[in-house]
C-alpha positions, 0 to 999 in steps of 0.5 A: 492849782492842784488836780483832782484824781480819781483812780480805780484800783487804787490799793495795790500795783499801778493804782497804788503808785499812780496814787502815791505819785499824784499825792508827792505832785501835791494833788489830791486823789480819790481812791476807789477800790472793792476793799478800801482798807489798804488805803487806810495808811494813805488817808491817814498820812494825807488827810486833806488831799486822800480819800477812799472810795468804796467801788466795784467797777464791775457795778455799772449803775454805780458809776455815775453816782460815784463820780457825782459824789466826787465832783460835788465834793471837789467841785471837778475831775481832772483826770480819771484813771481806769486802772482796776483789772486782773490778768486771765490765762486760758486757752481760747477753747477753754475759755468760757462765756461767763469768764469772758463776761467777767473780764470784759465787765471788768476791763470795758464796761466798768471803765466805759461806764466811769468815762461817760460819767466824767465827760460831761464835767470834763467837756463843760470845763473844757479840760481833763484827762481820761488814762485808759490802763491797757496792757502790751497785751492790748497791742499784740498776743498770744497763746493764753492771753485770747480773753484778756487781750481781747478786752484791752484790744476793745479798750484800745479801740474805743479809747483811740476813737474817744481820743478823736471825740474829746480833743476839741474839748481840751481832754486828753486821752492816755493808753498806757501799755505795761509789760511786765512789772512788779505789780500784783498783776500775777499774785496767785489769788488775783491770777484768773485761770480756765481750766486746763485741758492739756490740748494746748502746750502753749497755753501751758507753758503761758500759764507757768510763766504766769504762775511763776512769775510774781515778784520777779517782773523787771518792771518798777511801778513807781517810774512808771507812774512817774512817766504816766504823770510826765506824759499828762504833763507833756505839751504833746501828750502820745495817744498810747505809752508802752511802758518797760524795755520789754513792751517797746521791743515787743510792740515795735516788732510786732509793727513790724510783722504787721508792716510786712503782712500788709505789703507782702499782699499789697499789690493784690489787696489794693486791686479788690475794687469793682473794674473801671 
């Protein structure tokens, strides 16, 4: 039986690659985007199984109506992919409240609203999957990515609790943590930058890396999409799926660092309770 997918940010990058992979598998895809014109070719090529839905995920009030519309027409949503997003570079000190809130609206509050909207239908059917497109920056961070990683850390923490809540209903949660993939994430008109006051040399280096990195990333989005579909089909779907050699290495190195910090202070931290 074919699946029904609702994929945000479906026009490019991972959203486009996952859309194409799901269509190749014979599934039905509703691709959501603010500008759906870029999906016209896919709709024309797959008129029976591909639809475009105009949706701004930061419009929290639109989430429930969008999900209801898809369910009314297709009877269900088997997989929700919260993919819409963008990068942002800026020193912690230089990132404004407006920039931070806009990023949280896109990466946290929007996905949360869509997830809340689909869960009643998935619980009723006792099946379904939520795919949260996070980042290696959802496991670790460095200079310039405070705001971006803050949103991804939040998404991952919420998703870990969500996975524990919905497992008994047969619902899977998959958090995807890509490294550097050749998507549009670093394109000049998509990457956000806080004003650079020059006070933080490491942040300036990160800005240069992002500004000059578009089109040179090693990761292949099509291979990533195929692995995401395989992970969803697996009997034991992982909660987290780092993608790319760089992401796997970075996450494992970070875990080693955390373990070292914990064990280095373990004896003292274990003895911070009241004396018996």
